[in-house]
VEXBA-632847 format. One record per residue (C-alpha): x, y, z; residue in three letters. Coordinates in steps of 0.001 Angstrom, whole numbers, padded with zeros to 6 digits, always signed. Each point is the difference from the previous one (the first is absolute). Layout:
! residues N
XYZala...
This chain:
! residues 595
-002234+030604-022581unk+001690-002895-001905unk+000574+002361-002751unk+001563+002496+002150unk+002400-002577+001496unk+001036-001529-003216unk+000769+003659-001382unk+002171+000381+003178unk+001820-002957-000716unk+000775+000448-003532unk+001482+003592+001023unk+002290-001813+002137unk+000827-002460-002495unk+000483+002972-002638unk+002633+001354+002636unk+002237-003152-000204unk-000687-000996-003794unk-001835-003084+001106unk-002314-001193-002789unk-001870-003006+001903unk-000486-000149+003726unk-000943-003315+001542unk-002001-000542+003271unk-000510-003369+001424unk-002247-001098+002765unk+002899-000560+002527unk+002227+000812+003084unk+003473-000368+000753unk-000573-003462+000926unk-002140-001399-003284unk-002855-000316+002479unk-003196-001091-001619unk-002202+002107+002160unk+001643+003357+000481unk-000472+002836+002615unk-001479+003416-000530unk+003377+001712-000430unk+000762-002501-003102unk-003483+000600-001869unk+001639+001897-002704unk-001628-001609-002853unk-003598+000533+001747unk+000863+003450+000661unk+001054+000507-003672unk-002803-001838-001726unk-002985-000194+002369unk-000166-003895-000419unk-000387-001523+003400unk+000859-003681-000695unk+002779-001726+001814unk+001999-000691-002902unk+000618+002051-003307unk+002903+001757-001805unk-000135+003534-001358unk+002170+001250-002840unk-000068+003767-000973unk+001354+001930-003066unk-000064+003450-001077unk-003491-000625-001648unk-001540-003311+001216unk-000450-002087+003142unk-000575-003696+000279unk-001009-002108+002709unk+000650-003769+000037unk-002363-002289+002182unk-000829-003648+000067unk-003227-001903-000441unk-001147+000687+003543unk-000179+003646-000782unk-001394+000521-003614unk-003266+001303+000773unk+001181+002001+003375unk+002546+001778-002135unk-002388+000854-002616unk-002413+001810+002373unk+002940+001707+002049unk+002126+001111-003062unk-003217+001579-001519unk+000535+003513-001197unk+003830-000152+000868unk+001627-000168-003223unk+001917-003052+001346unk-000480-003149-002376unk-000565-003197+001663unk+002133-002991-001146unk-001512-003595+000563unk+003339-001770+000978unk+000303-003349-001448unk-003105+000473-002571unk+000891-000505-003750unk+001405+002807-001911unk+000374+001871+003257unk+003694+001328+000198unk+002016-000525+003213unk+001782+002891+001395unk+003323-001209-001696unk-001650-000238-003294unk-001456+003471+000131unk+003104+001474+000935unk+001672-001990-002719unk-002411+001463-002452unk-000072+003603+001087unk+003675+000514+001258unk+002114+001818-002185unk+004008-000738-000189unk+000797+002417+002817unk-003279-000045+002070unk+000410+000054+003509unk-001995-001923+002429unk-000473+000979+003728unk-001239-001613+003191unk+000683-000212+003510unk+003007-002415+000155unk-000998-000716+003572unk-003260-001654-000628unk+000683-001776-003195unk+001739-003482+000107unk+003413-000591-001571unk-001555-002780-002283unk-002557+002528-001488unk+002600+002569-000829unk+002496-002412-001345unk-002977-001290-002426unk-000674+003099-001197unk+003588+000950-000572unk+000430-003209-002008unk-003054-000159-002228unk+000430+003917-000672unk+003677-000010-000480unk+000243+002811+002650unk+003435+001630+000845unk+000244+000750+003769unk-000510+003744-000772unk-003429-000540-001531unk-001282-001129+003354unk-000893+002641+002714unk-000572-001986+003346unk+001190+002433+002601unk-002840+002092+000806unk-003751-000681+001111unk-001849+002673-002103unk-003283-000931+001367unk+001426+000888+003522unk+000937+003655-001401unk-003633+000629-001121unk-001769-001818+002809unk+000160+002542+002645unk-002474-001488+002437unk+001524-003401-000008unk-000541-002142+003088unk+002986-000843+002103unk+001570-003301+000199unk-001555-001925+002712unk+002045-000141+003529unk-002342-002430+001946unk+001438-002320+002537unk+001397-003513-001108unk-001022-003073+001898unk+000922-003598+000482unk-001501-003334-000413unk+001023-001638+003530unk-000492-003591-001341unk+000128-000475-003779unk+000769-003590+000135unk+003786+000974-000724unk+002057+002724+001349unk+001951+002366-001985unk+003268-001229+001240unk-000763-003402-001728unk-001262+001652-003311unk+003151+001942-000192unk+002145-003012+000352unk-001897-001525-002853unk+000866+002979-001952unk+003628-000039+000713unk+000200-003731-000612unk-001460+000739-003466unk+002808+002531-000632unk+002801-002129+001157unk-001316-002825-002235unk-000008+001987-003232unk+003091+002159+000646unk-001901+003335+000466unk+001408+002703+002433unk-003504+001852+000471unk-003635+000085-000915unk-002063+003166-000285unk-003782-000161+001037unk-001764+002699-001311unk-003683-001435+000280unk-001719+000635+003500unk-001843-003271+000286unk+003533-001510-000348unk+001265+002015+002625unk-003097-000443+002218unk+000458-003836-000260unk+003770-000038+000778unk-000607+002133+003048unk-003497-000814+001070unk-000431+003793+000184unk-003407+001653-001245unk-001028+003524-000226unk-002728+002332-001197unk+001937+001864-002775unk-002124-001342-003094unk-003670-000161+000335unk-001553-003516-000116unk+003648-001339+000145unk+001359-000165+003678unk+003737+000580-001002unk+002537+002903+001036unk+002169+002032-002164unk+003332-001815-000034unk+002803-001527-002203unk+002285-002757+001262unk+003526-001547-001145unk+001156-003210+001181unk+003567-001370-000105unk+001501-003261+000750unk+000826+001730+003416unk-002389+002605+001228unk-002813+001793-001408unk-001297+003670-000213unk-003509+001621+000196unk-000516+003322-001136unk-003231+001632+001804unk-001042+003066+001349unk+001270-000608+003685unk-003333+001935+001287unk-001790-002958-001109unk+001534-002414+002612unk-000369-000031+003727unk+003060-000463+002283unk-001118-003840+000396unk-000299-000390-003784unk+003404+001472-000621unk+001653-002290+002342unk-002000-002986-001683unk+001410+000848-003319unk+003628+000508+001114unk-000372-003160+002078unk-000443-001810-003361unk+003466+001378-001190unk-001804+002765-002214unk+001456+003350-000015unk-002550+002885-000315unk+000668+002781-002269unk-002186+003093-001094unk-002607-000676-002726unk+001576+002785-002333unk+003399-001358+000135unk-000742-003218-002040unk+001130+001212-003325unk+003132+001441+000971unk+000940-003102+002282unk-000307-002053-003324unk+002847+001868-001445unk+002647-000692+002660unk-001217-003250+001511unk+002737-002785-000029unk-001510-002557-002418unk+001316-000889-003222unk-002646-002650-000938unk-003630+001498+000580unk-003389-001790-000583unk-003155+001904-000642unk-003088-000021-001850unk+000010+002409-002832unk-003836-000369-000417unk-000348+001845+003633unk+003348+001873+000465unk-000221+003609-001207unk+001968+001289-002802unk+001309+002694+002156unk+001183-002441+002564unk+001788-002080-002589unk+001868+002925-001327unk+001500+000528+003527unk+000993-003717+000004unk+001602+000308-003269unk+001567+003530+000658unk+003378-000466+001793unk+001030-003523+000715unk+000259-002889-002717unk-002486-002743+000941unk-001329-003060-001496unk-003829-000003+000166unk-002207-003135+000594unk-003535+001229-001243unk-002401-002432+001220unk-003281-000289+002039unk+000678-000031+003871unk-000310-003285+001270unk-002186+001619+002942unk-002787+000410-002428unk-000497-003920-000237unk+000549-000682+003789unk-002341+002605+000748unk-002571-001304-002166unk+000094-003573+001931unk-001703+000767+003412unk+001198-001776+003195unk-002059-001883+002264unk-000489+003084+002409unk-001070+002236-002970unk-002578-002522-001495unk-001496-000582+003681unk-000102+003904+000564unk-001445+000485-003779unk-002772-002476+000860unk-001169+001835+003097unk+000190+003308-001729unk-002550-001383-002631unk-002265-001277+002615unk-000592+003740+001345unk-000115+001019-003551unk-002792-002535-000640unk-001647+001325+003255unk+000116+003540-001289unk-001136-000821-003547unk-002901-002000+001532unk-001321+002901+001938unk+000276+002052-003191unk-001801-002551-002071unk-002837-000345+002672unk-000210+003831+000129unk-000387+000649-003599unk-002631-002691-000491unk-002012+000957+002964unk+000065+003853-000279unk-003164+001906-000383unk-001172+000064-003619unk-000600+003829+000233unk+003670+000909+000980unk+002003+001019-003036unk+003358-001290+000017unk+002822+001202-002414unk+003219-002055-000888unk+001994+002321+002406unk-002332-000896+002813unk+000751-003606-000742unk+003775+000297-000158unk-000281+002190+003397unk-001942-002640+001814unk+002267-003003-001055unk+003135+002061+001082unk-001723+001096+003164unk-001097-003596+001036unk+003649-001235-000812unk+001467+002475+002350unk-002205-001421+002906unk+002084-003165-000273unk+002738-000668+002172unk+003554+000656-001632unk-001630+001748-002750unk+002738+002447-001447unk-001347+001502-003243unk-001802-001071-003217unk+002447-001908-002389unk-001175+002209-002761unk-002534+002350-000908unk-003324-001745+000319unk-001693-000696-003412unk-003747+000436+000095unk-001612+000111-003229unk-003672-000225-000556unk-001442-001060-003516unk+001859+001597-002885unk+002958+001057+002578unk+000646-003504+000907unk+001221-000365-003866unk+002750+002324+000907unk+002474-002494+001518unk+001938+002094+002408unk-002841+002690+000412unk+000443+002133+003039unk-003260+001736+001209unk-000053+003872+000423unk-002789+001699+002010unk-000680+002708-002662unk+000042-002544-003200unk-001285-003295+001745unk-003248-001991-000535unk-002696-000908+002312unk-001100-003557+000474unk-003321-001317-001614unk-001990-003052+000398unk+001371-001562-002866unk+003349-001244-001555unk+003189-000555+001714unk+002173+001638+002626unk+003741-001042-000678unk+001989+000610+003359unk+003896-000839+000089unk+001370+000953+003262unk+002655-001200+002642unk+001892+000739+003210unk+003329+000260+001207unk+000143-001636+003499unk+002749-000384+002476unk+000083-003522-000612unk-000954-000049-003903unk-001146+001283-003338unk-003410-000552-001533unk-001386+000581-003550unk-003438-001216-000720unk-002657+000855-002443unk-003667-000966-000152unk-002727+001035-002415unk-003376+000529+001429unk-003341-000481-001655unk-002051+003318+001247unk-003383-001221-001694unk-001376-001720-003050unk+002611-001090-002793unk-000129-000571-003368unk+000669-003567-001576unk+003291+001335-001345unk+001103+001217+003417unk-000860-003108+001516unk+001858-002101-002744unk+003143+002115+000385unk-000019+000153+003792unk-000398-003782+000127unk+002924-000270-002553unk+002227+002166+002134unk-000906-002190+003113unk+001011-003077-001867unk+003115+001273-001373unk+000962+001058+003866unk-000853-003395+001013unk+001770-001902-002784unk+003416+001700+001059unk-000697-000294+003626unk-000316-003865-000506unk+003185-000353-001921unk+002358-002827+000739unk+003496+000528-001756unk+003452-001390+000148unk+002894+001853+001611unk+001579+002133-002715unk-003132+001356-001592unk+000012+003615-000238unk-003450+002398+000351unk+000054+000156-004138unk-000558-003409+000054unk-003218-000050+002149unk-001726+003169-001401unk-001791-002000-002655unk-002082-001786+002754unk-001523+003428+000604unk+000104+001909-003204unk-000734-003056-002289unk-003632+000163+001593unk-000474+003296-001475unk+001706-000413-002842unk-002299-002741-000920unk-002664+002950+000205unk+002130+002290-002143unk+000451+002009+003065unk+003397+001353+001703unk+001176+002226+002410unk+002823+002412-000283unk+002024-000738+003201unk+001635-003134+001641unk-001698-002546+001611unk+002041+000274+003061unk+003081+001775+001572unk+002291-000762+002934unk-001089+001558+003576unk+002354+001175+002510unk+000101-000546+003668unk-000808+003485+001703unk+001617+001040-003324unk-001213+001067-003608unk-003281-001485-000915unk+001794-000746-003509unk+003093-001846+000807unk+002603-001793-002509unk+001206-002053-001447unk-003257-002099-000199unk-003313+000535-002104unk-002731-001888-002070unk-000435+001229-003516unk+000139-001414-003447unk+002892+002051-001462unk+003159+001636+001206unk-000228+003665+000262unk+002952+002242-000359unk+001230+001620+003130unk-002347-002174+002427unk+002078-002298+002252unk-002605-003136+000165unk+001206-003130-001650unk+001849-001713+002964unk-000685-003425+000824unk-002772-000656+002426unk+001125-001464+003418unk-001158-001002+003300unk-000832+002983+002164unk-000645+002442-002977unk-003252+002105+000168unk-001933+000964-003161unk-003350+001831-000971unk-002551-001612-002193unk-002037+002234-001784unk-001581-000418-003304unk-002497+002253-001233unk-002622+001389-002761unk-000131+003699-000827unk-002725+001028-002383unk+000784+003633-000893unk-002595+002634+001358unk-002150-002554+001438unk+001404-002090+002861unk+003129-001972+001346unk+000266-003281+001870unk+003248-001006+001810unk+000189-002681+002720unk+003432-000407+001982unk+001407-002088+002677unk+003634-000244+001342unk+001767-003474-000617unk+002636-001722+002215unk+002195-002375-001876unk+000319-003091+001951unk+001339-003641-000565unk-002228-002768-001233unk+001028-003530-000482unk+003384-001261-001279unk+000502-002931-002139unk+001983-001505-002976unk-000953+002960-002129unk+001161+002561+002344unk-001164+002515+002722unk-003534+001123-000454unk-001216+003438+001196unk-003382+001450+000516unk-001745+003378+001505unk-001582+000538+003267unk-002481+002781+000310unk+000995+002691+002154unk-002969+002273-000491unk-002924-000593+002190unk-002942+002035-001267unk-003369-001181-001648unk-000270-000037-003652unk-003415+001495-001487unk-002164-002724-000892unk-002797+002270-001646unk+001812-000024-003536unk+000472-003538-000264unk-001676-002128-002804unk+000319-003345+001663unk-000402-001926-003043unk+003044+001410-001513unk+002181-001092+002864unk+001348-003655+000220unk-000584-002219+002956unk+003594+000404+001088unk-000271+003951-000166unk-003027-000075+002227unk+001684-002319+002455unk+002899+002035-000015unk-002316+003324+000956unk-002060-001759+002497unk+003414-001354+001747unk+001556+003515-000059unk-003204+001603+001473unk-000091-002645+002768unk+003700+000973+000807unk-000771+003654-000004unk-003023-000562+002523unk+002163-002258+002307unk+002967+002504-000180unk-002024+003275+000757unk-003000-000945+002088unk+001769+000320+003391unk+000942+003524-000544unk-003452+001179-001040unk-003383+000984+001822unk-002935-002270-000043unk-001550+002212-002647unk+003309+000075-002227unk+000097-003932+000486unk-003231-000237-001278unk+000632+001975-003153unk+003014-001846-000704unk-001728-003301+000471unk-002450+000953-002874unk+002834+001542-002091unk+001807-003190-000073unk-002730-002617+000116unk+000732-002709-002769unk-001333+000332-003571unk
């Protein structure tokens, strides 16, 4: 099937004299998780991971994946003739480097300009010294051969009634920013920015409650480009009362050509190259290329968002307690698959008030599949659980009042000394970061060693960040913050940590073909003491779910770490017990008993 699709794509390339065709994992908005309509890279490669970039020539094809997907890509690309490229590894060429090596003087590179960023195209043009005529960006060739392509979502939008700050006030903040910086207009391309600005949510992207829209804000007035069928009469009134004019979604690019703005701000990492060409087509303009101020504002949750998020985590904890008890007490004769586990977790969350959908595709990896960092169980290929090794369960929920993301690694039977040693090390790493106290001005890169250092001491590592920002009823991976040991090109996660920001804390150990371990909580940045050295900050745990104690080697833990775990478990029990049946309370009492 993949061979046939690549053959048809090459036929279309040949018709247009295109030598290389680039297919990213992207939509018109540079959204991290794309809807079915935009899964062109998956359609052409068979690789189902959430990220990856495909490059096709007349004779070869290459797929770039990051460390989370090395094992998954190897399995899913088998027999396809597509070459796996482990992005970031030594001696592995980047896309630009490969193009530089293989492109001839007059080679033509094609791509759909509506789903590639301005920065990406400009970087290729610069590095390869390409002339404009060597870029073919007007056509979506995958769309030509994908005959049963899903339709764009037409789901209704909805609005958060009380987000702690109304849309009019947020709009005023943007307009004041424009005035202070002598900017006429700012173009918003990313869906989460628009969702935050308008307090609008939707169901257009799986796991990400947003509505497809573009937005332009000027010093006076603003424009929202959206399918009006998504909005009720009351919603339209709400938007227009905030001095936001509504235009059809498909009019956005043409509006850019003629809008009355000479100085325009946009983020070239998110605005599509097609949109940029429209901006630059007919009116002489000055561009201020920068990240939107909304990205930072959005990451600092207000007091209402924080209160709501804490309530969402309580309900999430209740669902997970019900799951963990069910798993522990299920009949030994019952055979459970990884898919059964994922379905059970998802269904228990659905029973909770205010649940919208999972915040990502549930990862339930047993044994060797736990070592595949972003593993997704499939009914025909998944493993059945046995009375040994680990089950790694990474899951979360989108609720009407918050977004959750949690990982627990569960011992299903007797563990080897190595498994226990590594489990205890991961737990210690998670605890050490949770206990961090740091001065205002620190970034995640300053704190990563607290977690990763414990594993480095054992000559171990994990090929993902230690933490990522989390949105409020928005994307589960939110910039501009994160916790990792080095900057990664293309990732926006190096911002200073500030009060009100929410991050994950998720160190891990992955032993290929054997098992995986990850323990993850969400953390809220809060103020601590202020003295002559400055303002100190610390973390508050938001996640309220017991941590499996069966894999712990007690003598490997420090007294402070044991105290932390006991205190955490006491808080979990006190926070959840009133929402549980007596049998569930009894189970939780035992699960959270002190070491």
